[in-house]
Wavefront OBJ file of the C-alpha trace (Angstrom):
o trace
v -8.662 -20.050 42.158
v -10.973 -17.616 43.958
v -13.866 -20.056 43.513
v -11.799 -22.855 45.071
v -10.837 -20.707 48.070
v -14.462 -19.642 48.553
v -15.546 -23.281 48.380
v -12.889 -24.253 50.947
v -14.113 -21.590 53.355
v -17.736 -22.577 52.850
v -16.914 -26.226 53.419
v -14.906 -25.268 56.498
v -17.650 -23.092 57.982
v -20.761 -25.094 56.991
v -23.350 -25.011 59.770
v -24.010 -28.346 61.370
v -27.575 -29.257 62.082
v -28.594 -30.643 65.402
v -27.905 -34.341 65.696
v -30.371 -36.581 67.446
v -28.578 -39.103 69.602
v -30.472 -41.894 71.376
v -30.712 -41.413 75.126
v -28.101 -43.373 77.011
v -28.793 -45.539 80.032
v -26.255 -45.473 82.839
v -25.099 -48.932 83.899
v -24.242 -48.298 87.527
v -22.923 -51.808 87.971
v -20.364 -51.292 85.210
v -19.438 -47.910 86.630
v -18.861 -49.377 90.086
v -16.768 -52.247 88.784
v -14.692 -49.907 86.610
v -14.087 -47.500 89.511
v -13.019 -50.371 91.747
v -10.627 -51.725 89.155
v -9.129 -48.264 88.614
v -8.603 -47.860 92.344
v -6.899 -51.243 92.600
v -4.601 -50.432 89.690
v -3.741 -47.000 91.125
v -2.914 -48.465 94.561
v -0.805 -51.226 92.999
v 1.110 -48.717 90.874
v 1.746 -46.455 93.880
v 3.057 -49.149 96.191
v 5.088 -50.795 93.431
v 6.958 -47.653 92.540
v 7.338 -46.632 96.186
v 8.976 -49.965 96.960
v 11.274 -49.725 93.918
v 12.232 -46.161 94.824
v 13.109 -47.119 98.401
v 15.178 -50.060 97.165
v 17.062 -47.819 94.797
v 17.746 -45.258 97.545
v 19.083 -47.950 99.874
v 21.345 -49.334 97.166
v 22.650 -45.869 96.281
v 23.360 -45.085 99.933
v 25.276 -48.357 100.316
v 27.392 -47.575 97.266
v 28.016 -44.040 98.517
v 29.468 -45.482 101.721
v 31.547 -48.118 99.892
v 32.972 -45.702 97.372
v 33.608 -43.110 100.082
v 35.565 -45.552 102.244
v 37.804 -46.547 99.332
v 38.216 -42.922 98.232
v 39.268 -41.931 101.771
v 41.864 -44.695 101.980
v 43.303 -43.979 98.528
v 43.420 -40.218 99.159
v 45.232 -40.883 102.446
v 47.738 -43.092 100.597
v 48.376 -40.358 98.015
v 48.838 -37.795 100.804
v 51.264 -40.188 102.477
v 53.297 -40.436 99.254
v 53.467 -36.644 98.986
v 54.541 -36.329 102.630
v 57.234 -39.018 102.142
v 58.799 -37.012 99.339
v 58.764 -33.848 101.434
v 60.299 -35.871 104.292
v 63.209 -36.873 102.059
v 63.822 -33.213 101.191
v 63.399 -32.203 104.859
v 66.065 -34.748 105.809
v 68.497 -32.898 103.543
v 67.414 -29.373 104.528
v 68.021 -30.200 108.208
v 71.388 -31.915 107.607
v 73.929 -30.184 109.849
v 76.816 -30.362 107.369
v 74.662 -28.886 104.640
v 73.445 -26.085 106.944
v 77.036 -25.237 107.979
v 78.116 -25.064 104.334
v 75.150 -22.874 103.364
v 75.627 -20.616 106.437
v 79.321 -20.026 105.651
v 78.416 -19.365 102.024
v 75.732 -16.858 103.050
v 78.133 -15.105 105.473
v 80.698 -14.908 102.685
v 78.257 -13.102 100.414
v 77.983 -16.070 98.131
v 81.765 -16.399 97.623
v 82.620 -20.132 97.736
v 86.232 -19.337 98.585
v 85.078 -18.055 101.993
v 83.816 -21.524 102.916
v 86.114 -23.635 105.044
v 87.620 -26.454 102.973
v 85.067 -25.667 100.235
v 86.167 -28.361 97.775
v 85.879 -31.155 100.327
v 82.509 -29.924 101.579
v 81.160 -29.581 98.014
v 82.274 -33.127 97.214
v 80.629 -34.398 100.372
v 77.370 -32.596 99.552
v 77.370 -33.935 95.994
v 77.862 -37.474 97.261
v 75.125 -36.889 99.849
v 72.701 -35.737 97.149
v 73.548 -38.647 94.853
v 73.112 -41.181 97.654
v 69.813 -39.639 98.729
v 68.551 -39.585 95.117
v 69.442 -43.251 94.643
v 67.784 -44.228 97.919
v 64.556 -42.142 97.582
v 63.828 -42.351 93.853
v 64.820 -38.787 92.906
v 66.761 -39.967 89.904
v 66.286 -40.356 86.176
v 64.670 -43.622 85.065
v 66.978 -46.261 83.656
v 67.477 -45.838 79.861
v 65.717 -48.300 77.572
v 67.892 -49.871 74.857
v 71.360 -48.737 73.832
v 72.428 -45.192 74.630
v 75.322 -43.551 72.780
v 78.121 -42.667 75.111
v 78.673 -39.229 73.623
v 74.994 -38.163 73.840
v 74.273 -35.658 76.599
v 71.577 -36.790 79.035
v 68.619 -34.383 79.121
v 67.680 -33.096 82.584
v 64.967 -35.427 83.851
v 65.118 -35.847 87.632
v 67.456 -35.342 90.563
v 68.284 -33.264 93.630
v 69.929 -29.822 93.647
v 70.994 -27.145 96.135
v 70.566 -23.443 95.317
v 71.817 -20.422 97.200
v 69.806 -17.423 98.404
v 69.829 -15.986 94.882
v 68.352 -19.168 93.402
v 71.653 -20.061 91.727
v 72.369 -23.787 91.440
v 75.342 -24.884 93.520
v 75.411 -28.676 93.670
v 73.179 -31.169 91.852
v 72.954 -34.790 90.880
v 73.411 -35.923 87.281
v 70.342 -35.491 85.004
v 68.897 -32.776 87.292
v 66.729 -30.370 85.211
v 67.967 -26.756 84.998
v 66.601 -24.296 87.548
v 64.268 -22.281 85.331
v 60.600 -21.612 84.744
v 58.331 -23.420 87.187
v 61.303 -24.648 89.238
v 62.599 -21.091 89.715
v 59.151 -19.901 90.845
v 58.968 -22.702 93.416
v 62.481 -21.840 94.657
v 61.456 -18.210 95.130
v 58.521 -19.307 97.265
v 60.711 -21.622 99.328
v 63.301 -18.903 99.943
v 60.495 -16.835 101.465
v 60.076 -19.581 104.036
v 57.228 -21.591 102.500
v 57.672 -25.197 101.309
v 56.791 -25.365 97.607
v 55.478 -28.169 95.428
v 55.925 -28.260 91.659
v 52.705 -29.734 90.317
v 52.781 -32.677 87.936
v 53.801 -31.893 84.353
v 55.119 -33.791 81.342
v 58.892 -33.679 81.732
v 61.734 -33.918 79.228
v 61.593 -37.723 79.415
v 57.941 -37.624 78.319
v 57.045 -38.926 81.773
v 54.983 -37.225 84.494
v 57.328 -35.192 86.677
v 56.916 -33.460 90.067
v 59.124 -31.364 92.293
v 59.459 -30.749 96.058
v 61.293 -27.669 97.355
v 62.158 -26.840 100.984
v 64.070 -23.846 102.397
v 67.417 -24.238 104.154
v 67.881 -22.059 107.267
v 71.060 -20.912 108.918
v 72.519 -22.670 111.957
v 71.132 -20.062 114.382
v 67.676 -19.732 112.688
v 64.704 -21.541 114.101
v 62.754 -21.302 110.825
v 59.907 -19.195 112.199
v 59.601 -16.049 110.093
v 63.154 -16.395 108.798
v 64.260 -16.174 105.190
v 65.922 -19.201 103.660
v 69.665 -18.962 102.941
v 69.152 -21.553 100.230
v 66.839 -24.312 99.116
v 66.933 -27.994 98.353
v 65.068 -29.106 95.204
v 63.937 -32.642 94.496
v 62.638 -33.492 91.021
v 61.288 -36.973 90.297
v 59.312 -38.816 87.672
v 55.919 -40.040 88.817
v 55.165 -43.667 88.149
v 54.032 -46.863 89.775
v 55.091 -45.823 93.286
v 52.210 -43.288 93.207
v 49.724 -44.819 90.788
v 49.796 -48.239 92.470
v 48.451 -46.487 95.578
v 45.226 -45.781 93.653
v 44.396 -49.478 93.405
v 42.221 -50.941 96.156
v 43.590 -54.232 97.521
v 41.140 -57.114 97.197
v 38.888 -55.311 94.681
v 36.404 -57.727 93.033
v 34.212 -55.400 90.960
v 35.076 -55.274 87.258
v 34.357 -51.627 86.466
v 35.640 -49.838 89.562
v 38.448 -47.349 88.956
v 40.313 -44.687 90.920
v 42.093 -41.830 89.200
v 43.403 -38.316 89.863
v 42.198 -35.152 88.109
v 42.842 -31.429 88.295
v 41.344 -28.304 86.729
v 43.455 -26.593 84.061
v 41.795 -23.489 82.661
v 38.525 -24.600 81.099
v 39.469 -28.277 80.994
v 39.729 -31.222 83.358
v 43.087 -33.010 83.105
v 43.490 -36.699 83.982
v 46.751 -37.124 85.922
v 46.881 -40.894 86.394
v 46.633 -43.880 84.011
v 43.080 -44.752 82.968
v 41.404 -48.126 82.601
v 41.155 -47.751 78.817
v 44.958 -47.613 78.522
v 45.380 -43.832 78.404
v 48.725 -42.770 79.872
v 49.023 -40.098 82.596
v 48.549 -36.485 81.446
v 47.456 -37.717 77.994
v 43.742 -36.958 78.272
v 41.806 -33.790 79.051
v 38.157 -32.924 78.500
v 36.247 -29.658 78.490
v 35.030 -28.796 81.965
v 31.566 -27.995 80.585
v 31.128 -31.494 79.102
v 27.555 -32.432 80.122
v 27.367 -34.582 83.290
v 31.128 -35.223 83.335
v 32.102 -37.088 86.513
v 35.489 -35.366 86.760
v 33.904 -31.902 86.558
v 31.482 -32.827 89.355
v 34.389 -34.079 91.445
v 36.299 -30.806 90.974
v 33.260 -28.682 91.806
v 32.124 -30.749 94.813
v 35.082 -32.684 96.252
v 33.687 -35.125 98.779
v 30.369 -35.422 96.911
v 28.524 -38.393 95.425
v 26.357 -38.548 92.296
v 25.476 -40.415 89.111
v 27.424 -38.873 86.212
v 29.234 -39.895 83.023
v 32.912 -40.813 82.950
v 35.498 -40.022 80.290
v 34.184 -42.891 78.102
v 30.591 -41.614 78.236
v 29.333 -44.426 80.508
v 26.981 -43.680 83.394
v 28.859 -44.184 86.655
v 28.409 -43.794 90.401
v 31.162 -41.423 91.480
v 32.609 -40.296 94.815
v 35.500 -37.855 95.210
v 37.983 -36.636 97.809
v 40.436 -33.693 97.760
v 44.177 -34.358 98.012
v 45.838 -32.231 100.718
v 48.441 -29.622 99.659
v 47.740 -30.302 95.972
v 45.128 -29.010 93.497
v 44.168 -32.641 92.847
v 40.915 -34.472 93.360
v 40.751 -38.250 93.707
v 37.823 -39.822 91.835
v 36.426 -43.260 92.681
v 33.780 -44.682 90.322
v 31.901 -47.785 89.244
v 29.555 -48.171 86.297
v 25.891 -47.849 87.073
v 25.155 -51.062 85.174
v 27.356 -53.127 87.498
v 26.480 -51.298 90.709
v 22.694 -51.462 90.299
v 22.398 -54.823 88.549
v 20.834 -56.428 91.621
v 18.306 -53.621 91.980
v 17.389 -53.842 88.313
v 16.801 -57.577 88.673
v 14.436 -56.976 91.554
v 12.712 -54.260 89.549
v 12.181 -56.670 86.658
v 10.612 -59.193 89.009
v 8.281 -56.561 90.411
v 7.280 -55.430 86.944
v 6.475 -59.019 85.926
v 4.194 -59.276 88.922
v 2.659 -55.948 88.017
v 1.988 -57.141 84.442
v 0.211 -60.179 85.799
v -1.971 -57.904 87.928
v -2.770 -55.785 84.875
v -3.740 -58.900 82.926
v -6.106 -59.888 85.680
v -7.599 -56.389 85.775
v -7.930 -56.405 81.973
v -9.895 -59.660 82.067
v -12.288 -58.087 84.553
v -12.676 -54.950 82.418
v -13.453 -57.072 79.355
v -16.224 -58.749 81.288
v -17.642 -55.333 82.193
v -17.298 -54.145 78.608
v -19.186 -57.152 77.265
v -22.026 -56.325 79.631
v -22.564 -52.941 77.963
v -21.362 -53.717 74.428
v -24.816 -53.672 72.866
v -25.482 -50.097 74.032
v -22.130 -48.848 72.749
v -22.563 -50.616 69.442
v -25.912 -48.898 68.867
v -24.484 -45.450 69.704
v -21.412 -46.023 67.513
v -23.545 -47.111 64.560
v -25.662 -43.973 64.795
v -22.571 -41.784 65.073
v -20.954 -43.447 62.064
v -24.100 -42.913 60.007
v -24.110 -39.180 60.790
v -20.395 -38.873 60.011
v -20.749 -40.715 56.697
v -23.644 -38.480 55.647
v -21.704 -35.332 56.531
v -18.649 -36.507 54.630
v -20.714 -37.388 51.570
v -22.403 -33.972 51.521
v -19.089 -32.162 51.806
v -17.524 -34.283 49.061
v -20.416 -33.614 46.663
v -20.202 -29.885 47.289
v -16.453 -29.778 46.720
v -16.601 -31.871 43.551
v -19.238 -29.617 41.933
v -16.920 -26.618 42.325
v -13.496 -28.191 41.765
v -14.081 -30.610 38.875
v -14.327 -27.642 36.507
v -10.860 -26.403 37.520
v -7.818 -27.494 35.430
v -5.545 -27.702 38.485
v -5.247 -30.688 40.806
v -7.267 -30.016 43.977
v -7.154 -32.349 46.959
v -7.621 -32.323 50.722
v -5.427 -34.409 53.027
v -5.122 -34.885 56.767
v -1.968 -34.367 58.803
v -0.856 -37.946 58.076
v -1.232 -37.287 54.286
v -4.403 -39.381 53.929
v -6.736 -38.210 51.146
v -10.199 -37.002 52.215
v -11.069 -35.281 48.925
v -9.805 -35.119 45.320
v -11.171 -33.633 42.083
v -11.210 -35.254 38.645
v -7.887 -33.686 37.450
v -6.243 -35.252 40.515
v -7.795 -38.591 39.602
v -6.599 -38.330 35.979
v -3.055 -37.485 37.070
v -2.974 -40.410 39.531
v -4.533 -42.796 36.988
v -7.041 -44.199 39.484
v -10.684 -43.348 40.276
v -11.381 -40.718 42.929
v -13.077 -43.312 45.145
v -9.890 -45.409 45.199
v -7.818 -42.406 46.272
v -9.819 -41.870 49.470
v -8.021 -43.257 52.520
v -4.713 -43.657 50.681
v -1.593 -41.631 51.480
v -0.010 -39.122 49.128
v 3.125 -41.254 48.825
v 1.134 -44.228 47.504
v -0.720 -42.065 44.967
v 1.796 -39.529 43.646
v 5.121 -41.097 44.637
v 7.375 -40.563 47.668
v 9.466 -37.648 46.324
v 6.627 -35.306 45.429
v 4.606 -36.404 48.463
v 7.493 -35.619 50.846
v 7.822 -32.051 49.546
v 4.102 -31.397 49.950
v 3.971 -33.129 53.336
v 6.674 -30.860 54.804
v 4.662 -27.777 53.812
v 1.374 -29.213 55.107
v 2.906 -30.177 58.445
v 4.198 -26.651 58.989
v 0.861 -25.113 57.996
v -1.121 -27.324 60.388
v 1.276 -26.519 63.233
v 1.058 -22.775 62.583
v -2.720 -22.960 62.144
v -3.135 -24.713 65.482
v -1.052 -22.008 67.169
v -2.977 -19.216 65.439
v -6.298 -20.736 66.553
v -4.990 -21.022 70.122
v -3.874 -17.365 70.024
v -7.329 -16.299 68.829
v -6.065 -14.703 65.592
v -8.892 -13.471 63.409
v -9.085 -14.951 59.919
v -6.456 -17.559 60.806
v -7.129 -19.457 57.564
v -6.120 -16.486 55.398
v -3.092 -15.587 57.528
v -1.637 -19.111 57.509
v -2.208 -20.119 53.874
v 0.943 -20.366 51.750
v 1.999 -20.434 48.092
v 5.051 -22.337 46.880
v 7.030 -23.209 43.753
v 8.259 -26.826 43.904
v 10.931 -28.332 41.645
v 11.153 -32.134 41.572
v 13.701 -34.167 39.637
v 16.627 -33.002 37.520
v 17.454 -32.333 33.865
v 14.966 -33.999 31.512
v 12.916 -35.429 34.387
v 12.504 -32.087 36.137
v 8.942 -31.073 37.047
v 7.844 -27.681 38.362
v 4.621 -27.150 40.319
v 2.921 -24.044 41.651
v 1.037 -24.941 44.823
v -1.479 -23.287 47.161
v -2.036 -24.658 50.676
v -5.129 -23.652 52.700
v -5.663 -25.012 56.262
v -9.021 -26.693 57.055
v -10.512 -26.818 60.531
v -11.310 -30.185 62.033
v -14.415 -31.226 63.913
v -15.498 -34.101 66.080
v -15.414 -36.566 63.179
v -12.563 -35.320 60.993
v -9.088 -34.133 61.986
v -7.700 -30.823 60.690
v -6.405 -30.980 57.142
v -5.000 -28.968 54.254
v -6.628 -28.120 50.930
v -3.995 -28.241 48.170
v -4.221 -26.683 44.715
v -1.357 -28.052 42.571
v -0.756 -26.591 39.109
v 1.849 -28.230 36.824
v 3.857 -25.421 35.207
v 6.692 -27.606 33.913
v 6.198 -26.693 30.243
v 5.822 -23.007 31.059
v 9.047 -23.112 33.051
v 10.914 -24.865 30.239
v 9.731 -22.279 27.735
v 10.846 -19.505 30.036
v 14.292 -21.050 30.443
v 14.617 -21.473 26.676
v 13.667 -17.820 26.280
v 16.299 -16.808 28.827
v 18.862 -18.999 27.063
v 18.103 -17.371 23.690
v 18.329 -13.942 25.341
v 21.726 -14.873 26.799
v 22.945 -16.071 23.405
v 21.795 -12.823 21.782
v 23.522 -10.794 24.488
v 26.757 -12.756 24.033
v 26.583 -12.179 20.278
v 26.136 -8.421 20.726
v 28.991 -8.318 23.227
v 31.233 -10.211 20.790
v 30.413 -7.682 18.034
v 31.505 -4.804 20.299
v 34.626 -6.554 21.581
v 35.885 -7.454 18.077
v 36.162 -3.783 17.165
v 38.824 -3.057 19.778
v 41.448 -5.693 20.718
v 42.018 -3.880 24.014
v 38.316 -4.218 24.915
v 38.029 -7.955 24.270
v 36.118 -9.531 27.162
v 35.711 -6.107 28.796
v 31.920 -6.333 28.962
v 31.927 -9.930 30.242
v 34.486 -8.970 32.890
v 32.374 -6.034 34.065
v 29.392 -8.401 34.274
v 31.484 -10.927 36.238
v 32.731 -8.330 38.748
v 29.200 -6.889 39.079
v 27.797 -10.336 39.892
v 30.504 -10.845 42.513
v 29.758 -7.482 44.175
v 25.991 -8.115 44.134
v 26.496 -11.566 45.628
v 28.778 -10.190 48.347
v 26.075 -7.612 49.217
v 23.468 -10.428 49.308
v 21.145 -8.585 46.922
v 18.018 -10.303 45.503
v 18.496 -12.674 42.561
v 16.703 -10.196 40.253
v 19.395 -7.561 40.967
v 22.155 -10.092 40.252
v 20.615 -10.870 36.848
v 20.126 -7.158 36.151
v 23.776 -6.196 36.734
v 24.870 -9.246 34.723
v 22.851 -8.246 31.633
v 23.462 -4.503 32.034
v 27.216 -5.062 32.422
v 27.248 -7.178 29.266
v 25.322 -4.604 27.185
v 26.569 -1.281 28.607
v 29.140 -0.852 25.780
v 26.757 -1.773 22.951
v 26.727 1.896 21.865
v 30.431 1.721 20.991
v 29.591 0.079 17.658
v 28.984 3.628 16.385
v 32.445 4.824 17.465
v 35.119 4.505 14.772
v 37.597 1.701 15.291
v 40.437 4.169 14.924
v 39.250 6.025 18.014
v 38.758 2.837 20.076
v 42.249 1.528 19.258
v 44.045 4.875 19.316
v 47.447 4.578 20.985
v 47.918 8.259 21.789
v 45.979 10.509 24.115
v 42.310 10.939 23.156
v 40.980 14.370 22.209
v 38.232 15.848 24.416
v 35.702 15.116 21.667
v 36.838 11.491 21.381
v 36.817 11.069 25.169
v 33.291 12.527 25.373
v 32.137 10.219 22.579
v 33.443 7.148 24.469
v 32.208 8.316 27.892
v 28.674 8.906 26.608
v 28.443 5.650 24.648
v 26.427 4.065 27.475
v 23.560 6.480 26.678
v 23.565 5.211 23.074
v 23.429 1.671 24.495
v 20.377 2.621 26.548
v 18.665 4.122 23.476
v 19.315 0.968 21.438
v 17.846 -1.222 24.189
v 14.889 1.023 25.001
v 12.394 -1.172 23.215
v 13.687 -4.482 24.570
v 11.735 -6.035 27.454
v 13.894 -7.279 30.331
v 12.811 -8.810 33.640
v 14.751 -6.273 35.670
v 15.562 -2.570 35.208
v 18.398 -3.202 32.767
v 17.897 -0.085 30.634
v 17.368 2.165 33.683
v 20.587 0.785 35.199
v 22.602 1.640 32.064
v 21.063 5.142 31.886
v 22.247 5.922 35.425
v 25.874 4.873 34.878
v 26.902 8.519 34.574
v 25.475 9.473 37.976
v 27.683 10.092 41.007
v 26.852 9.410 44.660
v 27.224 13.121 45.541
v 24.862 14.243 42.740
v 27.545 15.646 40.407
v 26.576 13.375 37.496
v 24.816 14.113 34.232
v 21.248 13.953 35.583
v 22.027 15.271 39.057
v 20.699 12.192 40.886
v 22.400 11.410 44.173
v 22.534 8.838 46.991
v 19.756 6.265 47.160
v 17.925 7.972 44.276
v 20.381 6.096 42.042
v 19.392 2.466 41.482
v 21.475 0.031 43.541
v 22.204 -1.939 40.365
v 23.613 1.216 38.730
v 25.819 1.915 41.780
v 27.172 -1.647 41.665
v 27.770 -1.528 37.896
v 29.492 1.863 38.140
v 32.048 0.582 40.685
v 32.619 -2.651 38.725
v 33.097 -0.805 35.406
v 35.590 1.634 36.926
v 37.559 -1.223 38.522
v 37.773 -3.302 35.320
v 38.701 -0.204 33.293
v 41.570 0.668 35.645
v 43.059 -2.853 35.851
v 42.726 -3.497 32.072
v 45.520 -2.347 29.733
v 44.621 0.086 26.959
v 46.288 0.978 23.697
v 47.473 4.241 25.253
v 48.407 3.012 28.787
v 49.327 -0.018 30.885
v 47.025 -1.608 33.466
v 46.918 -0.471 37.085
v 47.628 -2.883 39.948
v 44.680 -4.120 41.988
v 45.951 -2.180 45.031
v 46.202 1.076 43.058
v 42.749 0.535 41.580
v 41.258 -0.161 45.014
v 42.971 2.945 46.450
v 41.475 5.036 43.651
v 37.991 3.623 44.277
v 38.290 4.172 48.051
v 39.393 7.781 47.522
v 36.282 8.400 45.417
v 33.919 6.474 47.732
v 31.322 8.872 49.070
v 31.729 11.251 46.140
v 31.633 9.360 42.851
v 30.865 5.876 44.181
v 28.642 4.382 46.855
v 30.803 3.028 49.701
v 28.889 -0.256 49.997
v 29.682 -1.693 46.520
v 33.311 -0.535 46.876
v 33.625 -2.245 50.295
v 32.025 -5.412 48.890
v 34.529 -5.414 45.996
v 37.485 -4.991 48.362
v 36.253 -7.837 50.581
v 35.782 -10.104 47.538
v 39.319 -9.344 46.338
v 40.937 -9.931 49.741
v 38.841 -12.736 51.233
v 37.001 -14.532 48.400
v 39.879 -15.206 46.020
v 38.994 -12.358 43.665
v 42.591 -11.198 43.264
v 43.699 -14.635 42.035
v 40.606 -15.249 39.890
v 40.886 -11.896 38.100
v 44.681 -11.662 37.780
v 44.442 -12.255 34.019
v 42.514 -8.967 33.604
v 45.862 -7.135 33.718
v 47.422 -9.094 30.842
v 47.932 -7.129 27.641
v 46.177 -8.758 24.652
v 48.432 -10.318 22.038
l 1 2 3 4 5 6 7 8 9 10 11 12 13 14 15 16 17 18 19 20 21 22 23 24 25 26 27 28 29 30 31 32 33 34 35 36 37 38 39 40 41 42 43 44 45 46 47 48 49 50 51 52 53 54 55 56 57 58 59 60 61 62 63 64 65 66 67 68 69 70 71 72 73 74 75 76 77 78 79 80 81 82 83 84 85 86 87 88 89 90 91 92 93 94 95 96 97 98 99 100 101 102 103 104 105 106 107 108 109 110 111 112 113 114 115 116 117 118 119 120 121 122 123 124 125 126 127 128 129 130 131 132 133 134 135 136 137 138 139 140 141 142 143 144 145 146 147 148 149 150 151 152 153 154 155 156 157 158 159 160 161 162 163 164 165 166 167 168 169 170 171 172 173 174 175 176 177 178 179 180 181 182 183 184 185 186 187 188 189 190 191 192 193 194 195 196 197 198 199 200 201 202 203 204 205 206 207 208 209 210 211 212 213 214 215 216 217 218 219 220 221 222 223 224 225 226 227 228 229 230 231 232 233 234 235 236 237 238 239 240 241 242 243 244 245 246 247 248 249 250 251 252 253 254 255 256 257 258 259 260 261 262 263 264 265 266 267 268 269 270 271 272 273 274 275 276 277 278 279 280 281 282 283 284 285 286 287 288 289 290 291 292 293 294 295 296 297 298 299 300 301 302 303 304 305 306 307 308 309 310 311 312 313 314 315 316 317 318 319 320 321 322 323 324 325 326 327 328 329 330 331 332 333 334 335 336 337 338 339 340 341 342 343 344 345 346 347 348 349 350 351 352 353 354 355 356 357 358 359 360 361 362 363 364 365 366 367 368 369 370 371 372 373 374 375 376 377 378 379 380 381 382 383 384 385 386 387 388 389 390 391 392 393 394 395 396 397 398 399 400 401 402 403 404 405 406 407 408 409 410 411 412 413 414 415 416 417 418 419 420 421 422 423 424 425 426 427 428 429 430 431 432 433 434 435 436 437 438 439 440 441 442 443 444 445 446 447 448 449 450 451 452 453 454 455 456 457 458 459 460 461 462 463 464 465 466 467 468 469 470 471 472 473 474 475 476 477 478 479 480 481 482 483 484 485 486 487 488 489 490 491 492 493 494 495 496 497 498 499 500 501 502 503 504 505 506 507 508 509 510 511 512 513 514 515 516 517 518 519 520 521 522 523 524 525 526 527 528 529 530 531 532 533 534 535 536 537 538 539 540 541 542 543 544 545 546 547 548 549 550 551 552 553 554 555 556 557 558 559 560 561 562 563 564 565 566 567 568 569 570 571 572 573 574 575 576 577 578 579 580 581 582 583 584 585 586 587 588 589 590 591 592 593 594 595 596 597 598 599 600 601 602 603 604 605 606 607 608 609 610 611 612 613 614 615 616 617 618 619 620 621 622 623 624 625 626 627 628 629 630 631 632 633 634 635 636 637 638 639 640 641 642 643 644 645 646 647 648 649 650 651 652 653 654 655 656 657 658 659 660 661 662 663 664 665 666 667 668 669 670 671 672 673 674 675 676 677 678 679 680 681 682 683 684 685 686 687 688 689 690 691 692 693 694 695 696 697 698 699 700 701 702 703 704 705 706 707 708 709 710 711 712 713 714 715 716 717 718 719 720 721 722 723 724 725 726 727
């Protein structure tokens, strides 16, 4: 491998000898013609795009005026509708009979009995409200279909009078109760300010609005005075408002006018939309990119090209609605609005293409005049490049053909520029036939794609390193990888080295690849691991058979240890280590009599010490076995405590992380598993015990990871069977 790398660096840094190029003669006629043609093209491009830009600006300005005029008229119509509704309420609030009734009620401290002929006046007011509601539209919509006679009508719309305390006095049928948003509006009106209840989805599942005006006493002029009551008008919003958004005589197909308002972080569409969406049934996030409604809310009165609720590009103009937090939006799709401009642009471009064709014909004539000189220079340059490539290929083949690995060089587009004989044998075609072909055509698309992704990244990083002036960029950018291709029986494993190659004037930058097939080695290793796992399982089974209360104990400790290690995101080697160590930690118990292991009474101190120190016997038995990770060292340190009070006196981070994980897992499984002499602990009690000893006996991190796995990863459900007593 070192020889290949040295060869790559030598090939990359080979000195180039001076190249003799024939002197070139300057054809001033060709230069003059070319300069003239370039000037003509530049002028044509400038004036063409200037004309198109001016046309587009004029068209946009015309549409801004058109949309603005319609938006102004529709906004005025909406304002007129709002004022009409307030006028209806004002007609009631200024009614002399109503004012007399409310004044007498206020003078009587709210006692209706103090009002002159109260019953007759109340009946008159109720009839007045009902008549006004019928005449002005402040009434519930007519029911659709059959309505049961004994079903109470839900408050939908109507007119009501309230006293100075906001208490309802007289109302029309189906008037909503005075609560929530209505009560807040009444409070504002009683302070002397007319109040409007903004549009909301009412009990009838229809848009609903309210208009509230104060009622003043007979002697009050209304200026600075408090209201002695208020008149409330609630109505459903329908065609009488939304029809005002339509422009009479509209001929465009994609124009639309709708109302929006800002609600928190969203834009809410208040009126019906062209796609059939009902009022108050659509809202979009205010930060939706280029949303027309958001622009309208931020700049009422503005004009721009944005995207509407359907995602189409539209020309949009907006106007605020007086006395309401609404904005009226008028839009038309860009495709329809600018279709005429685009047609003119197409015509101009066709003319421009014809000009280019004419210029191209002239350039070809100039090129033919000097073709013989260029052909001679190109032939000489190609000869030099071919000689350089041949020399480099010979040098690389001498070094790489003796290597067993596949060695090849490819460009950024995966085209072969070099390959050794092992690469040729693997591909089944001669080296000469590989040159100029892509990796996908030689080695197949799957393997080629994996290598191409690595090469692309290396070339990008190498280019950046060269631009940053990093010394020894080749060595700093090179990468090693382990690639797995295919599955099951068809699986192939390759170890690869990727070294960047500098480009020059004739050859683009490339990558030298050294690909070593380690499929058989990998299979042997997996078989070895499988046999090791089988041996471990056999040893664990031998230990577990000697004590019915310890059946599956070792496998459960290994399972909990793996879960803790995974939760802590430890390296894969540590996960394997705690798995094997947890499975084998109790191997030493084969030397403990079965009578002691299955004893139902309390253990003697000697028996307890014999069981507690069995892990050291396990470590002695495994001392001569070669494991990938520190399995034996992990088992040896099981008796160590975080605070240093263990057998060997090790503390803190001096104890292997795998041993700290295994210690917490073993203690947990031991506590939640039943024994011959005691029942199992609950998971909560076991966790409490571990937490109490965290920082003294146990490391806090494995304990915290175990708790999180139990609570948030389904550990409590998955391990519930640990607490079952063996039959």
